[in-house]
N, C-alpha and C positions, 0 to 999 in steps of 0.2 A: 477437585483440581485448580480451585481461586485459592486455596490453601498453600500445594505445593508451588505454583506460579509466585506466589509473595514472598515464599521460602528460597526461592531459587534466585530470585531478583535481589533480594538481601545479600545472600551469599555472593553475587556478582561484583555489588556495591562496595563490597569489603575487600576484592581481591582488583587490582589492577588488569586491566586487560587491553590491548593495543585492540582499535578498532580503526586504526587507520588503512585498514585493508579490508573493510567491508563496508560495501556499496549497496544501498536502499534506492531503487526505481522502481514509481507507478505508472503504471499506464493509464487510459483513461477511463478505464469500466468501473474501477470503484476508488479514486485517490485519496477519499476518506478514510478507509481502510489499513490504505499506506500509512498512512500518516501517524496512525497511532499505531501500527506497526514500529516504524522509525521512532515514535515516541518512547514506546517501551523499552527499544534497543541503544537509546541514548543518541542516534544520530540522526543525520537529516534524509527528508526525502530527496534524492539528489537532483539536480537541474536537468532539462530537457527539452526541447522543442519535440512538438508533436502535431503538424499541420495536414491541411487536405490542398492538393493542388484543385484547379478548377474541374479536371475530368472528376475528380473523386481517390487519385493516388493519393497513399497516406506517405510525408515525409516525416523521419524521426530522427533526431541529432541527439547524444548524449554530451551534456557541457562542461565535463568536468574528467580527469584524468582517471582512467581505471588502469590502465597498464599493470597486469601482477596482482589486481584485487580479485574476491570473492565478490560476486555481482550476482544480487537477489533481485527478479524482475517479479512485480507485484500484477498480474492480471486476471481474474474470473474472468474465463470466457462464455459469459452469459449475452443476453440478447443487448444488442446485434452479434451474435454470436460470431458471423463471418469475420468481420470487421474488427472485433476484438481480438480473434485469432490472429489473422493477419498480421495487426498492431503486435502482438507478440514476439511472434517469427521474424517481425522488421528488426525489434528493441534488441532480438536475442544476435540478429545478424550484425547489428551495429557495435554490440559490446566484442564480438567476435574477431572484426576489426580493429577491433581497437585495442586488442590484445590481455582481456579478461583472464585472468586465473582461470577461473571456473562461472560458470552460471549455471545459475538455477533459476526455474520458472516456477513461482508459486502462483497455483492455481487452487484457491480456494473452493471455487467453482468449475469443474472439469465439463463444456460445451460436448454433446454428441456423447456422451457417457449411455442414452439409454441403448445406442445402436449399436450392444456389445456382443449382439450374434447373430446370427440368420435364424430367420423365425418362417421364413417362406424362400421359394428360388427366386434367384437373381437378384437378392437384395445386398447391400454394401456393408459391411461389418464398420461402419465409420468413426467409430471408437478409437479403432486401431488404427484405422488411416490419419486419426488426426496424431495420435503418438508419434508415427512414422514421418510424418510433416515434422512436429516440435523436433523430433532426434536431428533428420537431417536440417535443419537451421540452424544448428551447432548447439542445441541447449545440452550441457553437462550431466542434467540432474533437475528432479522435478519434488516439490511436496505439494501434493494435489490434499483437500480434505474433505469426506466422507464420500466416495466415488460411487456410485450410482451399483457399481460392482466390485468385487475384491479382484475377482481375474484381470481389471483393467490395468491394474500394478503391473502385472506383466505384460503387456500388451507393449510395452517400454524398453528397450535394447538398451537401457543406461537406468542410474539407480533411482527408484523411484518411491520415496518415503512419503506412506498415506498414515495420516492423525486424522480424528473424529472429533466432532463436536460435541455429544453427547455429555462430557465433562461439564462443560457449561450451561447443558438444558439441566444437568441433575441438581447442579448447584442451584441454579434458581427454583428447581420444583421442590427441591429438599428444604427451604428456607421458607415455606407454606404449609400452611396449615389443609393439608387434603382429605382428611380422613382418611376410611379406607379405600386402596388405590386398587388399581388393574391396568397393567401395561397391554397396549392392545396392538399386534399387528393389522394393516390393513388389506393384508392380503399376504397368502403362502410365502410369496417371495421374496417378505419381510421378516419371516419369523425369527433369522437368526441376528437380526439388528435388533429387534423386540426383546427378544429374549436375553441379550448382554444388557440391556438399557434397563431391563426386569433385574437383572442382577445388580447393577447399580442403585439401582432405587431399593434397597435393602431387601434381595429378594422377593420383589412382591410378584404376585401372581399372574400368569399369560393367559391373555384367550386372542384368538384369531380371527376374522373376517374370512370367508370363504368366497370369494369374488370372481366373478367372469368377464373378462372384457370383451366385448363386441367389437370393437375398434381402436384405433389410436386416438386416446385422448378421452375416451369413454368407456366406463365401466359400470357395471350392475352388481351389486352385492345381492349376497343370499343370504347370506346365514350367521349368527354368532358363534364359534365354537367356545365355551370356556363361560362361567359365573360372571355376570358383570354387575348385575340386581344392586341396586341401592349405593353402587360405589362409585368411585372418581374414576371416568375411564381416560388412561392417556394413550390417544394415537399417536404413534411415532412411524413416521417416514424419513427419510433421505432429503426429500423435496417436494414441494405444493407448487405444481405445474395450473391447470385451469381450476384444481380443487375438487373434482369432479371424483377421486378416489379418497378424499378422506370427507367432503361433503356426505356423499352414500352411506359410507362407516358412520358418520357421526347420529345420521338419522336411524340406521338400526339399532346403534347401540342405544339412543333412547326409546325406540321402542320395545327393547330387551330389557328397560329399567332401569337404565345406568341414571345419577342423581347428576354426575355432573360429566361433561366432555372439553378436555384439554388434547390440543392437538400440538403435536411437536416437528419440528422438521428444522435441518441444517439449512437446506436451500429454499429461499423467499423467491420462487421464478416469477409466481403470479402474473400466468397469462389470462386474457380474460376469457370466461366469467370466473374468474376465482373472487375479486373484491367481492360479487353479490353473494354469490356463496359461502363465505367464508364471516362477515359482516352477520350473518344471522345470529342473532344473540339469544333467540329459542334452541340453539343449535349448542354454539362455541362460550364456553366461560370465556376460555384466552385462547388465542394462537400464536404461539410461541415459537420463534424463527431467530437466526445467525444474524448477522450482517455481510456474509458471504457474498453476498449479489446486493447493491444500491436497491432500496424501496425508494420508489417516487413519490411526491406527496398525494397524490389523488390515489394511490394503493393504499394507505394509511386508514384504521376503523379503528374501532374504540379497543375493543378486545386484542389486539395484535401488542405484542413483547416482541422488542428486537435487542437481543442480548450480541456483545461483542464478541468475535472469537480474536481480536489482534493480539491479547497477551501472550495467547495460547500459540497463533503462528510466531510471533517473536521470537517462543523458548525454542520453537523447532528450528527457525533461523539460527539464534543462538550457536545450538548445539551443531548442526551441521557444519557452520563455522569454525568452531574449535573443536570436529570431527568428533562428538561424543553423541552416545546413546540417544537417539529420539524417541524410539518403541519405550524406552523405561518410562517416558513422562507418564505411561497411561497404565502401568501395574499398581 
């Protein structure tokens, strides 16, 4: 992916393209990522005012003309999820009323994604509700990265481009001396993701951890299906929240003879007690994540490696603006 993006960028530098109708605006949830994306595209992160009134209500004003423009609003809906989601919808409404030609919500991390189906009676499918709210707010298109389940893409009644952080993770791991590796899915539900990742890692072998979840954010790992003895085990998941799944999986892999354990995920949610679990040097050699969610300084630990997905998101934005293929980035 790194090579591809470098080549794509050099081609753009050779060909004049009018970016006067391309606008990038950042929400408050991850402004540093938005700045990186804007730098890749060769545009500025647009000026806007975002403040709160005394009662907590949000006020947002776009401070440049966007009439007839392609507007991309960069806002992962990470914690505080409700505030960031509401802020995104207010930004959309402001752009809609300012006569933007097309509004794309760039959501590197999609909050409420785990509530993607009913697992018991009288539950909300909040992932679908969130999609409905975004559509009703006036979004014309969504660009999301590593949705918790593929079906969420279909929850939107507008175009939704779904891209993957795995090429960035694969590039990083491939540049290291890892010895004999095995890609491990921390549960049965993540097998498809792990299989695709193993294929990108030069068809590495696959192992699966059989897990039983006792309650929300509580899991119990039972057994490893596959050979991990003496190998570097790469635990791959879409997100790390409390770290319970990854932590239990790493302990089980070590018990089954894995020489090294590297945890990888696109989204570093890192809710307590993730820091205490992931910072155990006896278990994890590295914990590799992306910057789809900003990581607070108190959540940084020695083994943590944060990779940027700004270039990949920037390339996807460019292709949407040019009306060219996004999916071909991953072929």
